[in-house]
C-alpha positions, 0 to 999 in steps of 0.5 A: 553558818555557826559560831564557836564560843567558849563562854560569853554574854549573849549580847556580845555574840556576832550578829551573823551567828545562827547557832552556837556549836560549843559552849560552857554556857549554862545560864544567862541573867537578864534584867527587866530594867535593862534599857540597853538589851531587853528581855525580848532580845535575850529570849531570842538569842538564848535559842542560838545555844542549840548544842549546849548541854543546857541554856537557861534564861534567868530574868531578874526583876528590876535588874539593870544592864550591869546586873553585878552592880544592881543585883550582886547577890544574884550574880554571885550565887549564879557564879558559885552554882556555875563553878560548882556544877563544872568544877 
């Protein structure tokens, strides 16, 4: 079984997904201080993106669950790079 995903945060994937067939996903930011979703979870789930051109886990030291609130500049820069890569 596999899942088709356009773009999403890793922690929102259905639990029955074994791999991701199609995605524009490039990188996932994960904070070390996220008490809801751990770096270990993200490390396991990034492996599901087997058919993505690239799938990178970026660990943000001190980042909380909502990285856009705790580390807005990191998130902004990543979004700008992502859009620039595919625009």
